[in-house]
C-alpha positions as CSV (number, residue, x, y, z in Angstrom):
1,M,0.0,0.0,0.1
2,Y,1.2,3.6,-0.7
3,Y,0.7,6.5,1.5
4,S,1.1,10.3,0.9
5,C,3.0,11.9,3.7
6,K,3.3,15.8,3.9
7,V,6.2,17.0,6.2
8,K,6.7,20.4,7.2
9,V,10.2,21.5,7.5
10,T,11.5,24.8,8.9
11,I,15.1,25.8,7.4
12,E,16.8,29.2,7.8
13,D,17.2,31.2,4.9
14,D,20.5,33.1,3.7
15,N,19.5,35.9,6.3
16,G,19.0,33.5,9.1
17,K,15.3,33.9,9.0
18,P,13.3,30.6,9.4
19,K,11.5,29.6,6.3
20,K,8.6,27.1,6.2
21,H,7.7,24.8,3.4
22,T,6.2,21.5,2.8
23,E,7.6,18.5,1.5
24,L,5.5,15.5,0.1
25,F,6.6,11.9,0.1
26,L,5.2,8.9,-1.3
27,V,5.8,6.0,1.1
28,Q,5.3,2.2,0.6
29,A,4.0,0.9,4.1
30,V,1.7,-1.4,5.6
31,S,0.2,1.2,8.0
32,V,0.2,4.8,9.1
33,G,2.5,4.0,12.0
34,D,4.8,2.2,9.5
35,V,4.8,5.5,7.4
36,E,5.7,7.6,10.8
37,V,8.7,5.3,11.4
38,Q,10.0,5.5,7.8
39,I,9.8,9.2,7.8
40,T,11.4,9.4,11.1
41,E,14.2,7.4,10.1
42,E,14.5,9.5,6.9
43,F,14.8,12.7,9.1
44,K,16.9,11.4,11.9
45,E,20.0,13.0,10.7
46,A,18.1,16.3,10.2
47,T,19.6,19.6,11.8
48,Y,16.4,21.5,11.3
49,D,13.0,21.4,12.6
50,W,10.3,19.1,11.0
51,E,6.9,17.6,11.6
52,I,4.6,15.2,10.0
53,V,1.5,17.2,8.8
54,S,-0.5,14.4,7.4
55,V,-0.5,10.8,6.3
56,S,-3.2,9.5,3.9
57,E,-3.7,6.4,1.9
58,T,-3.2,6.9,-1.9
59,K,-4.9,5.2,-5.0
60,V,-1.5,4.3,-6.3
61,L,-1.5,0.8,-7.2
62,K,2.0,0.1,-8.4
63,I,5.2,2.1,-9.3
64,L,6.7,1.2,-12.6
65,E,10.5,1.3,-12.7
66,P,12.3,2.1,-16.1
67,T,13.2,-1.1,-18.0
68,D,16.5,0.5,-19.2
69,P,19.1,0.9,-16.3
70,A,20.4,4.1,-18.1
71,D,17.1,5.8,-17.3
72,R,17.1,5.1,-13.6
73,A,17.8,8.1,-11.4
């Protein structure tokens, strides 16, 4: 199952002022709790403030990978 997870991050701009923006993650997980664990792991090294704003189930059935290895990012 795939979940959409919005994470609000606060990063200082060049002038030292805090700037907030939201990042969107597509997470393959078995539950909302599993999403929270994966996102926490992703941000464990972060030196800035962040918080999970929302987690919602998506209608994504499958993510298709490129068949040509040169096309993979």
